[in-house]
C-alpha positions in Angstrom: -26.1 -8.2 13.1 -23.0 -6.8 14.7 -20.2 -5.8 12.3 -16.9 -7.5 12.3 -14.6 -4.6 11.2 -10.9 -5.3 11.1 -7.7 -3.4 10.7 -5.0 -5.1 8.4 -1.4 -4.2 9.2 1.4 -5.1 6.8 4.6 -6.3 8.5 8.0 -7.5 7.4 9.0 -9.7 10.3 8.1 -11.4 13.6 8.7 -8.3 15.8 6.5 -6.1 13.7 3.8 -8.9 13.8 3.9 -8.9 17.6 3.6 -5.1 17.7 0.7 -5.1 15.3 -1.2 -7.8 17.3 -0.5 -5.8 20.5 -1.9 -2.7 18.9 -5.1 -4.4 17.9 -4.7 -5.4 14.3 -7.0 -8.3 13.3 -5.3 -9.2 10.0 -1.5 -9.5 9.9 -0.3 -9.1 6.4 3.2 -10.2 5.3 4.8 -8.0 2.7 8.1 -6.3 1.7 7.6 -2.6 2.4 9.8 -1.5 -0.5 6.7 -1.6 -2.7 2.9 -1.3 -2.4 2.4 -5.1 -2.4 5.9 -6.3 -2.1 6.5 -10.0 -2.7 7.9 -11.7 0.4 9.8 -15.0 0.9 7.7 -17.9 2.1 10.0 -18.6 5.0 9.5 -15.1 6.3 5.7 -15.6 6.1 6.2 -18.8 8.2 8.2 -16.8 10.8 5.5 -14.2 11.0 2.8 -16.9 11.4 4.8 -18.3 14.3 5.0 -14.9 16.0 1.3 -14.3 15.6 0.5 -17.8 17.0 2.6 -17.1 20.1 1.1 -13.6 20.7 -1.7 -12.9 23.1 -4.9 -12.1 21.2 -8.3 -11.0 22.5 -10.0 -11.4 19.1 -9.4 -13.8 16.2 -6.5 -12.8 14.0 -6.1 -13.8 10.4 -3.0 -13.9 8.2 -2.7 -12.5 4.7 0.0 -12.1 2.1 0.2 -11.2 -1.5 1.6 -12.4 -4.8 2.8 -8.9 -5.8 1.3 -5.9 -7.3 1.7 -6.8 -11.0 1.0 -10.2 -12.5 2.3 -9.4 -15.9 5.3 -11.3 -17.2 7.6 -10.2 -19.9 10.4 -11.3 -22.2 12.9 -9.2 -24.0 13.0 -8.5 -27.7 16.3 -8.1 -29.5 16.0 -4.3 -29.2 15.5 -4.6 -25.4 11.8 -3.7 -25.4 9.5 -5.7 -23.0 7.0 -8.0 -24.7 4.2 -9.6 -22.9 4.2 -13.4 -22.6 1.1 -15.4 -23.1 -1.9 -14.9 -20.9 -1.7 -18.7 -20.1 1.7 -18.2 -18.5 0.6 -15.0 -16.6 -2.4 -16.8 -15.2 -0.5 -20.0 -14.4 2.3 -18.1 -12.6 -0.2 -16.1 -10.5 -2.0 -19.3 -9.4 1.4 -21.0 -8.5 2.3 -18.0 -6.4 -1.0 -17.9 -4.7 -0.8 -21.6 -3.8 2.7 -21.1 -2.4 1.9 -18.2 -0.1 -1.4 -19.9 1.1 0.7 -22.9 2.1 3.3 -20.7 3.8 0.5 -19.0 5.9 -0.9 -22.4 6.8 -4.0 -22.8 9.0 -2.6 -22.9 12.5 -3.3 -19.2 13.2 -6.7 -19.1 11.4 -8.4 -21.6 9.1 -8.9 -18.8 6.5 -5.8 -17.1 5.2 -6.1 -14.3 2.8 -4.2 -14.1 -0.6 -4.0 -10.6 -2.1 -3.7 -10.4 -5.8 -2.5 -7.1 -7.4 -4.2 -6.3 -10.7 -2.3 -3.3 -11.9 -1.9 -2.8 -15.7 -4.8 -5.2 -16.6 -8.2 -4.9 -18.2 -11.2 -6.1 -16.2 -11.3 -9.2 -18.3 -7.6 -10.0 -17.8 -8.0 -9.4 -14.1 -11.0 -11.7 -13.9 -9.1 -14.5 -15.7 -6.2 -14.2 -13.2 -8.5 -14.1 -10.2 -10.6 -16.9 -11.4 -7.6 -19.3 -11.7 -6.3 -18.2 -8.3 -9.6 -18.8 -6.6 -10.1 -22.2 -8.3 -6.6 -23.3 -7.5 -6.4 -22.5 -3.7 -9.9 -23.8 -3.1 -9.0 -27.2 -4.6 -5.8 -27.6 -2.6 -5.7 -30.0 0.3 -6.2 -28.2 3.6 -6.5 -24.7 2.0 -10.1 -24.7 0.9 -10.9 -21.9 3.4 -8.4 -19.5 1.8 -9.9 -16.1 0.9 -8.9 -14.2 -2.2 -8.7 -10.4 -2.2 -8.4 -8.5 -5.4 -6.4 -5.2 -5.3 -7.1 -2.2 -7.5 -4.7 0.7 -7.5 -6.4 4.0 -7.4 -4.8 7.0 -9.2 -5.1 10.7 -9.9 -2.9 11.4 -12.8 -3.2 15.2 -12.5 -2.0 15.0 -8.9 0.8 12.6 -9.9 1.9 14.9 -12.8 2.1 17.9 -10.4 4.2 16.0 -7.8 6.4 13.5 -9.6 9.0 16.2 -10.5 9.4 17.4 -6.9 13.0 16.8 -5.6 11.9 14.9 -2.5 9.6 12.6 -4.6 12.3 11.9 -7.1 14.8 11.1 -4.4 12.3 8.7 -2.7 11.6 7.0 -6.1 15.3 6.7 -6.8 15.8 5.0 -3.4 13.1 2.5 -4.3 14.6 1.9 -7.8 11.4 3.2 -9.5 13.2 4.6 -12.5 14.7 3.6 -15.8 17.4 4.9 -18.1 16.4 7.2 -20.9 17.8 9.8 -23.3 18.5 13.3 -21.9 15.8 14.9 -24.1 13.1 12.5 -22.9 10.1 14.3 -21.2 10.6 14.1 -17.4 14.3 13.1 -17.7 16.7 14.0 -14.9 20.2 13.2 -13.9 20.4 10.2 -11.6 23.7 11.5 -10.1 21.7 14.4 -8.5 19.6 12.0 -6.4 21.6 8.8 -6.0 23.5 7.8 -2.8 26.8 9.5 -2.1 29.5 9.0 -4.7 31.9 6.1 -5.2 35.6 6.4 -4.5 36.4 7.1 -8.2 34.7 10.4 -8.2 37.1 13.2 -7.0 34.3 15.8 -6.4 32.0 13.4 -4.5 29.5 13.2 -7.3 28.5 9.7 -8.5 29.9 8.8 -11.9 28.3 6.7 -14.6 30.8 4.0 -14.0 30.2 4.1 -10.3 26.4 3.9 -10.7 26.8 0.9 -12.9 29.3 -0.8 -10.6 26.8 -0.7 -7.7 23.8 -1.7 -9.8 22.1 1.7 -9.9 22.3 1.7 -13.7 22.4 -1.3 -16.1 25.5 -1.8 -18.2 23.5 -1.0 -21.3 22.8 2.6 -20.1 24.3 5.5 -22.1 24.7 8.3 -19.7 23.1 9.0 -16.3 19.7 10.4 -17.5 16.7 8.5 -16.1 12.9 9.0 -15.8 10.6 7.8 -13.0 8.3 4.8 -13.4 4.8 5.8 -14.4 1.4 4.5 -13.2 -0.7 2.3 -15.6 -3.4 4.8 -16.8 -6.9 3.4 -16.3 -8.0 4.5 -19.8 -5.3 2.4 -21.5 -7.0 -0.7 -19.9 -10.6 0.3 -20.5 -11.5 0.9 -16.9 -12.6 4.6 -17.3 -11.8 7.5 -19.6 -11.2 9.7 -16.5 -7.7 10.6 -15.3 -8.6 9.5 -11.8 -10.3 6.5 -10.3 -14.0 7.1 -10.5 -17.2 5.1 -10.1 -16.8 3.6 -13.6 -13.4 2.2 -12.7 -14.6 0.9 -9.3 -17.6 -0.8 -10.9 -15.5 -2.5 -13.5 -13.1 -4.0 -11.0 -15.7 -4.9 -8.4 -17.9 -6.7 -11.0 -14.8 -8.6 -12.4 -13.7 -9.6 -8.9 -17.2 -10.9 -8.0 -17.6 -12.8 -11.3 -14.2 -14.5 -10.7 -15.4 -15.7 -7.3 -13.1 -13.5 -5.1 -14.1 -12.8 -1.5 -13.0 -9.2 -1.2 -11.5 -6.2 -3.0 -9.1 -3.6 -1.7 -8.5 -0.2 -3.2 -4.9 0.8 -2.6 -2.4 3.2 -4.1 0.8 2.2 -5.8 4.2 2.9 -4.3 4.6 5.8 -6.8 1.7 7.7 -5.4 2.5 6.8 -1.8 5.9 8.5 -1.9 4.2 11.5 -3.6 2.0 11.7 -0.5 -1.1 10.8 -2.5 -3.4 8.4 -0.6 -6.8 6.9 -1.3 -8.9 9.0 1.1 -9.6 12.6 0.0 -10.7 14.9 2.9 -10.8 18.1 0.7 -14.0 19.8 -0.1 -16.1 17.5 2.1 -19.0 18.7 4.3 -18.7 15.6 6.5 -15.0 14.9 6.7 -12.7 17.3 8.6 -9.6 18.0 6.6 -6.5 17.7 8.7 -4.5 16.6 5.7 -3.6 20.1 4.7 -1.7 20.5 7.9 0.1 17.1 7.5 3.1 18.3 5.5 6.5 17.0 4.9 9.8 18.8 5.5 9.3 20.6 2.2 5.8 21.8 2.9 4.1 19.2 0.7 0.6 18.4 2.1 -1.0 15.0 2.0 -3.7 14.6 -0.7 -6.3 12.0 -1.5 -8.2 10.5 -4.4 -11.6 9.2 -3.5 -14.4 11.3 -2.0 -16.5 10.1 0.9 -19.4 9.5 -1.6 -17.2 7.4 -3.8 -16.0 5.4 -0.8 -19.6 4.7 0.2 -20.4 3.7 -3.4 -17.5 1.3 -3.3 -18.6 -0.3 0.0 -22.2 -0.6 -1.1 -21.3 -2.0 -4.5 -19.0 -4.6 -2.9 -21.8 -5.7 -0.5 -24.3 -5.9 -3.3 -21.9 -8.4 -5.0 -21.1 -10.3 -1.8 -17.6 -8.9 -1.4 -15.9 -7.4 1.6 -14.6 -3.9 1.1 -11.1 -2.9 2.1 -9.5 0.6 1.9 -5.7 1.1 2.0 -3.4 3.7 0.6 -1.6 5.8 3.2 -4.5 5.9 5.7 -3.8 8.0 8.8 -5.5 8.0 12.2 -7.5 11.1 11.6 -8.8 9.6 8.4 -9.5 6.2 9.8 -11.4 7.3 12.9 -13.7 9.4 10.7 -14.3 6.7 8.2 -15.1 4.1 10.8 -17.8 6.5 12.1 -19.1 7.8 8.8 -19.0 4.6 6.8 -20.0 2.0 9.4 -20.4 -0.8 6.8 -16.7 -0.6 5.8 -15.3 -4.0 6.5 -11.5 -3.4 6.6 -8.9 -0.7 6.6 -5.2 -1.5 5.8 -2.1 0.3 6.7 1.7 0.3 6.9 3.0 3.9 6.5 0.5 5.3 9.0 1.4 2.8 11.7 5.2 2.7 11.3 8.0 5.0 12.5 11.7 5.4 12.3 13.5 2.3 13.4 15.6 2.8 16.5 19.2 1.6 16.4 20.6 1.3 19.9 24.1 1.7 18.5 23.7 4.3 15.8 20.6 6.2 16.6 17.4 6.3 14.5 17.3 4.9 11.0 16.4 6.6 7.8 12.9 7.7 6.9 12.4 5.2 4.0 9.6 2.6 3.9 12.1 -0.2 4.5 13.9 1.4 7.5 10.6 2.1 9.3 9.0 -0.3 11.8 5.5 -0.9 12.9 4.7 0.4 16.4 1.7 -0.7 18.5 1.0 2.8 19.7 0.4 3.9 16.1 -1.6 0.8 15.2 -4.2 1.7 17.9 -4.8 4.9 16.0 -6.4 3.0 13.1 -8.3 0.3 15.1 -12.1 0.6 14.9 -13.7 2.4 17.9 -15.5 -0.7 19.1 -12.1 -2.4 19.5 -10.7 0.5 21.5 -9.3 2.5 18.6 -7.8 5.9 19.5 -7.1 9.2 17.7 -3.3 9.4 17.4 -2.5 13.1 16.7 1.0 14.1 15.6 2.2 17.3 17.2 1.9 19.2 14.0 -1.9 18.6 14.0 -2.5 19.0 17.8 -3.1 22.7 17.9 -5.1 23.1 14.7 -8.6 24.5 14.5 -9.6 21.4 12.4 -8.8 19.1 15.3 -11.1 21.0 17.6 -13.8 20.8 14.9 -13.2 17.0 14.6 -13.5 16.4 18.3 -16.7 18.5 18.5 -18.2 16.6 15.6 -17.3 13.2 17.2 -17.4 13.8 21.0 -16.7 10.1 21.7 -13.2 10.7 20.4 -12.3 13.3 23.0 -11.6 10.7 25.7 -9.4 8.7 23.3 -6.8 11.1 21.9 -3.1 10.5 22.2 0.1 11.8 20.8 2.9 9.6 19.4 6.0 9.5 21.6 8.9 11.7 20.2 10.0 10.5 16.8 7.1 8.0 16.5 5.1 10.7 14.5 4.0 9.0 11.2 6.0 10.4 8.3 5.9 10.3 4.5 
């Protein structure tokens, strides 16, 4: 039986949707790029659906969207601490959101839309309860019975995170994404927001942001005392009973796959949270592998920080095999790059889907003011980069940034996979994937 492998590309608007379809994406995912699974307005989902419907497509294209990366709901105690609301409300809100995005996608593009459900900060039992209600709700809705439900597990490596979260470029990116909270100056990991915030307000004579200025523009809440903050932290797996390890391992994978299957989900994605993405930590680890060629160590940012990954090739194969044993499709996301994708498609032929945004987007071009900033929200999807993650049977190419073009590892990769040699391209100018 011939495999139906597909690339999912996350887009934020109609133009990006057209570029993704042109590049060969088979699933067009609507999300706000400011977070890993950013909640997006229903009308924007409808605009994206219209763009896909009007685009020329050689193969069937599905739509997907999400209900956010965190289904937990909170209320505030008198002391300001967050207290979880009832599980009934959490489950109900998730099902309401799923029904809304499924309706926004509609069935004009494809009869089976995909709803992604982020399950961060939950035990396997809690995740199963949310998924089960979402599945039951969308399948009972008139005209939406074909909707597919995809669970999303966020992979982590807490040792890598601890080593990178204090780096200035990581802090700056997290501040730009509002992934921080006020704290006392003596709190472990605390730093001065004024060192990383946008340029100062007019009230600061030396050009440095003041506490009042940071509050005035919403960078700090009015209740903050001082400008000390700490970055948001991942939800550790051991706190939710998924594994005792400090990284996502087979135990955590098994817990989430089994919970997703028991809830009636159709697929499961392993992604990374926005926290790890900006620290240049992705899902796929190329290090110390005898089968994967490691170009990640040459893929460095302006400060020399190399890309790193979490799951080994054996763990990825385990994930795919376990999904299939439970009747689920397996999807890998988390800062996947072309040199990783083209190896995975060849070494894990049973992998159903890969997902991407950062690896297929580049600096936005402003015809009046030049190129945009290198943040996730100011970058746009480019068809030339999408082709670098498409499966080989769908004319995928190896897109090699200039920094990797002359490396010994690239020569080894092309020798190991000779079919790639005729399908190598370099991004145009500033289209090199970043961050």
